[in-house]
C-alpha positions as CSV (number, residue, x, y, z in Angstrom):
1,M,13.2,-66.9,4.7
2,V,12.9,-63.2,4.3
3,T,12.8,-60.4,6.8
4,H,9.6,-58.3,6.9
5,A,8.2,-55.6,9.2
6,G,10.5,-56.6,12.0
7,G,9.6,-60.3,11.7
8,V,10.6,-63.4,9.8
9,V,8.3,-64.7,7.1
10,Y,8.7,-67.9,5.3
11,A,8.1,-67.8,1.6
12,P,8.3,-71.3,0.3
13,N,8.3,-70.3,-3.6
14,L,11.3,-68.1,-3.3
15,P,14.4,-69.5,-4.9
16,D,17.5,-70.5,-2.9
17,Y,19.9,-67.7,-3.1
18,T,22.8,-69.8,-2.2
19,T,22.7,-72.0,-5.3
20,A,23.6,-71.2,-8.9
21,D,20.1,-72.0,-10.1
22,G,18.5,-69.7,-7.4
23,R,20.6,-66.7,-8.3
24,M,19.8,-67.4,-12.0
25,L,16.1,-67.5,-11.3
26,T,16.3,-64.4,-9.2
27,T,18.1,-62.6,-12.1
28,I,15.6,-63.6,-14.7
29,Q,12.8,-62.5,-12.4
30,F,14.3,-59.1,-11.7
31,A,14.8,-58.7,-15.6
32,I,11.1,-59.5,-16.2
33,D,10.2,-56.9,-13.5
34,T,12.4,-54.3,-14.9
35,G,11.1,-54.9,-18.4
36,Y,7.5,-54.6,-17.2
37,R,8.3,-51.3,-15.4
38,D,10.0,-50.0,-18.5
39,R,7.1,-51.0,-20.8
40,K,4.6,-49.3,-18.6
41,G,6.9,-46.2,-18.5
42,E,6.9,-46.1,-22.4
43,E,3.2,-46.5,-22.5
44,L,2.8,-43.6,-20.1
45,E,5.1,-41.4,-22.2
46,K,3.1,-42.5,-25.2
47,R,-0.2,-41.3,-23.7
48,K,1.4,-38.1,-22.6
49,R,2.6,-37.4,-26.1
50,E,-0.7,-38.1,-27.6
51,S,-2.4,-35.9,-25.0
52,I,-0.2,-33.0,-25.8
53,E,-0.6,-33.4,-29.5
54,K,-4.4,-33.2,-29.0
55,G,-3.8,-29.9,-27.0
56,I,-4.8,-31.6,-23.7
57,P,-2.5,-30.8,-20.7
58,V,-1.1,-33.8,-18.7
59,N,-1.6,-31.9,-15.4
60,T,-4.9,-31.9,-13.6
61,R,-5.1,-28.1,-12.9
62,A,-5.4,-25.5,-15.7
63,A,-2.9,-22.5,-15.4
64,V,-4.3,-19.3,-13.9
65,G,-6.2,-17.4,-16.7
66,L,-7.2,-20.5,-18.5
67,R,-9.8,-23.3,-18.1
68,K,-10.6,-26.6,-19.5
69,R,-13.3,-27.1,-22.1
70,R,-15.5,-30.2,-22.3
71,D,-13.0,-31.8,-24.6
72,K,-10.2,-31.0,-22.0
73,R,-8.6,-28.5,-24.1
74,L,-7.5,-25.1,-22.8
75,E,-9.3,-21.8,-23.5
76,Q,-9.0,-18.3,-22.0
77,D,-11.0,-17.8,-18.8
78,P,-12.9,-14.5,-19.5
79,A,-12.8,-13.7,-15.8
80,T,-9.2,-14.0,-15.1
81,A,-7.3,-14.0,-18.5
82,P,-7.5,-10.0,-18.8
83,I,-5.9,-9.8,-15.4
84,V,-3.0,-12.1,-16.2
85,R,-2.4,-10.2,-19.5
86,E,-2.2,-7.1,-17.5
87,V,0.2,-8.6,-15.0
88,I,2.6,-9.8,-17.8
89,E,2.5,-6.5,-19.5
90,L,3.2,-4.6,-16.3
91,R,6.1,-6.9,-15.6
92,A,7.4,-6.2,-19.1
93,Q,7.4,-2.5,-18.1
94,G,9.3,-3.2,-14.9
95,E,6.8,-3.7,-12.2
96,G,7.9,-5.7,-9.3
97,P,6.5,-9.1,-8.1
98,A,5.1,-7.6,-4.9
99,A,2.9,-5.1,-6.7
100,L,1.9,-7.7,-9.2
101,G,0.9,-10.0,-6.4
102,R,-1.3,-7.2,-4.9
103,R,-2.9,-6.6,-8.2
104,L,-3.9,-10.4,-8.4
105,E,-5.1,-10.4,-4.8
106,E,-7.2,-7.3,-5.5
107,A,-8.8,-8.9,-8.5
108,G,-9.7,-11.9,-6.5
109,V,-7.6,-14.1,-8.7
110,L,-6.5,-17.5,-7.0
111,T,-3.3,-19.2,-7.6
112,S,-3.3,-22.7,-9.5
113,Q,-3.3,-24.3,-6.0
114,G,-6.4,-22.3,-5.0
115,S,-4.7,-19.9,-2.5
116,K,-5.9,-16.2,-2.2
117,T,-2.3,-15.2,-1.4
118,W,0.2,-14.5,-4.1
119,S,3.8,-15.0,-3.0
120,K,6.7,-13.7,-5.0
121,Q,7.5,-17.3,-6.0
122,A,4.0,-17.7,-7.2
123,V,4.2,-14.5,-9.2
124,Y,7.5,-15.6,-10.9
125,G,5.9,-18.9,-11.7
126,L,3.0,-17.4,-13.5
127,I,5.2,-14.9,-15.4
128,S,7.6,-17.6,-16.5
129,N,4.9,-20.1,-17.7
130,P,5.2,-20.4,-21.5
131,I,1.7,-21.6,-21.7
132,Y,0.7,-17.8,-21.7
133,Y,2.1,-17.3,-25.2
134,G,0.5,-20.5,-26.4
135,K,3.3,-23.2,-25.8
136,L,1.8,-26.3,-24.2
137,R,4.6,-28.6,-23.5
138,Y,5.6,-31.5,-21.5
139,G,9.1,-32.1,-20.1
140,L,11.9,-29.5,-19.5
141,D,13.5,-30.4,-22.9
142,D,10.2,-29.6,-24.6
143,R,9.9,-33.1,-26.0
144,Y,6.2,-32.7,-26.7
145,V,4.8,-29.3,-27.8
146,F,1.3,-28.1,-29.0
147,W,0.6,-24.4,-29.7
148,L,-2.7,-23.0,-28.4
149,E,-4.8,-21.0,-31.0
150,D,-5.6,-18.2,-28.7
151,P,-2.7,-17.2,-26.4
152,I,-3.1,-14.6,-23.6
153,V,-0.1,-12.6,-24.7
154,D,2.3,-12.8,-27.7
155,F,5.8,-14.2,-27.6
156,A,7.5,-10.8,-27.7
157,T,5.5,-9.5,-24.5
158,W,6.1,-12.7,-22.7
159,S,9.8,-12.5,-23.5
160,A,10.2,-8.9,-22.4
161,A,8.6,-9.9,-19.0
162,Q,11.3,-12.5,-18.3
163,H,14.0,-9.8,-18.3
164,P,12.4,-6.4,-17.9
165,N,14.6,-3.5,-18.6
166,G,12.3,-1.0,-17.3
167,R,11.5,-0.4,-13.6
168,R,8.7,1.1,-11.5
169,L,10.0,3.3,-8.7
170,S,9.0,1.9,-5.3
171,P,6.3,4.0,-3.6
172,P,7.5,6.4,-1.0
173,R,7.1,5.3,2.7
174,S,4.8,8.3,3.3
175,D,2.4,10.0,1.0
176,S,3.8,13.3,2.3
177,S,7.4,12.5,1.2
178,E,9.1,15.4,-0.5
179,F,12.0,13.5,-1.8
180,L,12.1,13.6,-5.6
181,L,15.1,11.3,-6.1
182,T,14.3,8.2,-4.1
183,G,15.2,5.2,-6.2
184,I,16.9,7.5,-8.8
185,A,19.8,9.0,-7.0
186,R,22.8,6.6,-6.5
187,C,26.2,6.6,-4.9
188,W,29.1,6.7,-7.5
189,A,31.3,4.7,-5.3
190,C,28.9,1.7,-4.8
191,R,26.1,2.2,-7.3
192,Y,23.4,1.6,-4.4
193,C,20.4,4.0,-4.1
194,L,20.8,6.9,-1.8
195,Q,18.6,7.2,1.2
196,G,16.4,10.4,1.6
197,T,16.3,11.3,5.2
198,T,16.3,14.3,7.5
199,T,19.1,15.2,10.0
200,S,18.6,16.1,13.7
201,R,18.3,19.8,12.5
202,G,15.5,19.0,10.1
203,K,17.6,19.4,7.0
204,R,16.8,17.1,4.1
205,I,19.8,15.2,2.7
206,Y,20.5,12.2,0.5
207,R,23.1,9.8,1.9
208,C,24.7,6.4,1.2
209,T,24.0,4.1,4.0
210,R,27.5,2.7,3.5
211,T,26.7,-1.0,4.4
212,H,25.0,-3.0,1.8
213,S,24.3,-6.6,0.9
214,G,27.1,-6.5,-1.7
215,G,29.7,-5.0,0.9
216,V,30.8,-1.7,2.5
217,C,30.9,1.4,0.3
218,P,34.5,2.8,0.1
219,A,33.3,6.4,-0.3
220,P,29.7,7.0,0.8
221,V,28.4,10.3,-0.5
222,R,26.2,12.8,1.5
223,V,24.6,15.8,-0.1
224,A,21.8,18.4,0.5
225,A,18.6,17.5,-1.0
226,E,17.6,20.8,-2.3
227,K,20.8,21.2,-4.2
228,V,20.8,17.8,-5.9
229,E,17.0,18.0,-6.7
230,Q,17.4,21.4,-8.3
231,V,20.2,20.0,-10.6
232,A,18.1,17.0,-11.5
233,V,15.1,19.1,-12.5
234,D,17.3,21.4,-14.5
235,A,18.6,18.4,-16.3
236,F,15.2,17.0,-16.7
237,W,14.0,20.1,-18.7
238,A,17.4,20.0,-20.6
239,V,16.9,16.4,-21.6
240,T,13.2,16.8,-22.4
241,G,14.0,20.0,-24.5
242,D,16.8,18.4,-26.5
243,L,14.5,15.5,-27.5
244,E,11.7,17.9,-28.6
245,A,14.1,20.1,-30.5
246,S,15.8,17.1,-32.3
247,G,12.5,15.7,-33.3
248,V,11.3,12.5,-31.8
249,Q,11.1,9.7,-34.5
250,D,7.7,7.9,-34.7
251,P,8.2,4.9,-32.3
252,H,5.8,2.8,-34.5
253,D,8.5,2.9,-37.2
254,D,11.0,1.3,-34.7
255,L,8.4,-1.3,-33.7
256,S,7.7,-2.2,-37.4
257,A,11.6,-2.8,-37.9
258,L,11.6,-5.0,-34.7
259,E,8.5,-6.9,-35.8
260,E,10.2,-7.6,-39.1
261,Q,13.3,-8.8,-37.5
262,L,11.4,-11.2,-35.3
263,Q,9.5,-12.7,-38.4
264,R,12.8,-13.2,-40.1
265,A,14.3,-14.9,-37.0
266,Q,11.1,-17.1,-36.7
267,R,11.3,-18.2,-40.2
268,R,14.9,-19.3,-39.8
269,V,13.8,-21.3,-36.9
270,D,10.8,-22.8,-38.7
271,Q,13.1,-23.9,-41.4
272,L,15.0,-26.2,-39.1
273,E,11.9,-28.0,-38.1
274,T,11.7,-30.2,-41.1
275,E,13.1,-33.6,-41.4
276,D,15.0,-32.6,-44.4
277,A,16.9,-29.8,-42.5
278,Q,17.6,-32.3,-39.7
279,D,19.1,-34.8,-42.2
280,A,21.1,-32.2,-44.0
281,F,22.7,-30.7,-40.9
282,G,23.2,-34.0,-39.2
283,E,25.1,-33.6,-35.9
284,R,25.5,-29.9,-36.3
285,W,21.6,-29.5,-36.2
286,I,21.4,-29.1,-32.4
287,A,24.0,-26.4,-32.3
288,I,22.4,-24.5,-35.3
289,A,19.0,-24.8,-33.8
290,R,20.2,-23.5,-30.4
291,T,21.8,-20.5,-32.1
292,R,18.7,-19.6,-34.2
293,R,16.4,-20.0,-31.3
294,G,18.6,-17.7,-29.3
295,E,18.4,-15.1,-32.2
296,R,14.5,-15.4,-32.3
297,D,14.4,-15.1,-28.5
298,R,16.5,-12.0,-28.4
299,A,14.5,-10.5,-31.3
300,A,11.4,-11.1,-29.4
301,E,12.7,-9.7,-26.2
302,A,13.7,-6.5,-27.9
303,L,10.3,-6.0,-29.4
304,G,8.5,-6.8,-26.2
305,K,10.7,-4.3,-24.4
306,A,10.2,-1.6,-27.1
307,R,6.3,-2.1,-26.7
308,A,6.5,-1.9,-23.0
309,Q,8.5,1.3,-23.0
310,L,6.1,2.9,-25.3
311,R,3.1,2.1,-23.1
312,S,4.9,3.2,-20.0
313,S,6.5,6.4,-21.0
314,P,4.2,8.5,-23.3
315,R,6.0,11.9,-24.1
316,L,4.2,15.1,-23.8
317,P,5.4,18.6,-25.2
318,V,7.6,20.5,-23.0
319,E,5.3,23.5,-22.7
320,T,2.5,21.1,-21.5
321,L,4.8,19.7,-18.9
322,R,6.0,23.1,-17.7
323,G,2.3,24.2,-17.3
324,S,1.5,21.1,-15.3
325,W,4.7,21.0,-13.2
326,P,3.5,23.4,-10.4
327,R,0.3,21.6,-9.8
328,M,2.1,18.2,-9.5
329,N,2.8,16.7,-6.2
330,A,6.4,15.2,-5.4
331,Q,5.3,11.7,-6.3
332,D,4.1,12.8,-9.8
333,R,7.3,14.7,-10.4
334,R,9.4,11.7,-9.2
335,E,7.6,9.5,-11.6
336,L,8.5,11.8,-14.6
337,L,12.1,11.9,-13.5
338,G,12.0,8.2,-13.2
339,L,10.8,8.0,-16.8
340,T,13.4,10.2,-18.0
341,F,16.5,9.1,-16.1
342,D,17.9,5.5,-15.5
343,C,19.8,6.9,-12.6
344,I,21.7,9.9,-11.3
345,A,25.1,9.1,-9.7
346,L,26.6,11.5,-7.1
347,R,30.2,11.7,-6.5
348,R,32.0,12.6,-3.3
349,D,35.6,13.7,-4.5
350,P,35.1,15.8,-6.4
351,L,31.5,16.5,-5.6
352,G,29.4,16.3,-8.7
353,V,26.5,14.6,-10.6
354,V,26.3,12.3,-13.5
355,V,23.1,11.9,-15.1
356,Y,22.2,8.9,-17.1
357,P,19.1,9.5,-19.4
358,I,16.8,6.4,-20.0
359,G,18.4,3.7,-21.8
360,L,22.0,4.7,-20.9
361,G,22.4,3.4,-17.3
362,P,24.2,0.1,-16.4
363,D,22.1,-2.8,-16.8
364,D,23.2,-4.5,-13.6
365,L,22.5,-1.8,-10.9
366,P,21.6,-3.2,-7.5
367,R,18.0,-3.4,-7.2
368,R,15.4,-4.8,-4.6
369,G,14.3,-8.3,-4.9
370,F,17.5,-9.5,-6.6
371,K,18.2,-13.2,-7.1
372,R,21.9,-12.9,-7.0
373,V,23.8,-10.7,-4.4
374,P,24.8,-7.5,-6.4
375,V,28.5,-6.8,-6.9
376,L,29.6,-3.6,-5.0
377,R,31.7,-1.5,-7.6
378,P,31.8,2.1,-8.7
379,F,30.2,3.5,-11.9
380,A,32.6,3.2,-14.9
381,D,34.7,6.2,-15.7
382,D,34.1,5.7,-19.4
383,L,30.7,7.3,-19.8
384,P,28.2,6.6,-22.5
385,D,27.4,9.1,-25.2
386,G,24.4,11.2,-23.8
387,A,25.4,11.1,-20.0
388,R,25.8,14.4,-18.5
389,V,28.4,15.5,-15.9
390,L,27.2,18.3,-13.8
391,A,28.6,20.4,-11.0
392,L,27.0,20.8,-7.6
């Protein structure tokens, strides 16, 4: 007698659970069913491995930017692959997920689920997919891997897009905005961006809003906009002039060195893939492989970030900039300042400015779209070489 769907059903072939023989038969039947399930699971894993080894994805939908051929292998979709490549490169340069989503929507690219709308989660999912640098895998542990012959981007660009060090300044709320330092000027005491606003008397100011997601600023700063903007512009010409006077090294030389470093790191990883290496290192193989792959990933990220910075910040001669400056609007000037400075920190007591040229600012500044709540703390008193302390 067994209970089924609220009623009682009599099954004459079921063993009597109250007897020793009945319990034995039940245990045997359970073991047979478990073995059958495990065998089918192994067969499924085998089919998945064979599929990946042939370059055939196990999921039914191809990733955005790719399409399935007649043999079910993946190839680039000529209509969407260039857009995906552009999005990943823009992310490596520091573009935010909202702007990238708008770019995909404007190009008419659908998500893998067929939606016309790109949420931030969908954009992050696209950027983090390793299929775009050619890695077709199954399982979070990468138990089965196949490398595509024609990836959309290289590993260095993809790595830089995972942790972009650049940033695109958020567009101003109004096209007529005259605030040059929005997104650049920060409060020394809390490191949050200052708000550009106008007082009741029509005076433009930058101020710390005091209350932030990370806490309450202990010493919010407030300063006249004209004064700090003039200091920032003077610092811009000084930094630009110093770079030109000292001579700018050919960035392609740096890229060549980074490319060589990545190649060496990749060769060290490839050496571990052989069975002889696994046998030689024994139990230490996993730890050594993790270390070498980490070195390879860091080298790829450094190369990708260098390429992204080279694309996003071409440098013009000072005289050319000075001639163009009067014709630029506030937004164009703001973009130039953003490409020159990581941030400009304003102190309240004593009132002053600390300018951090590009590459010298802290890596963990509070930014929009954070995944972890930023920690509210002041800038470090120990300034990096190249930072400038200016008076207001």
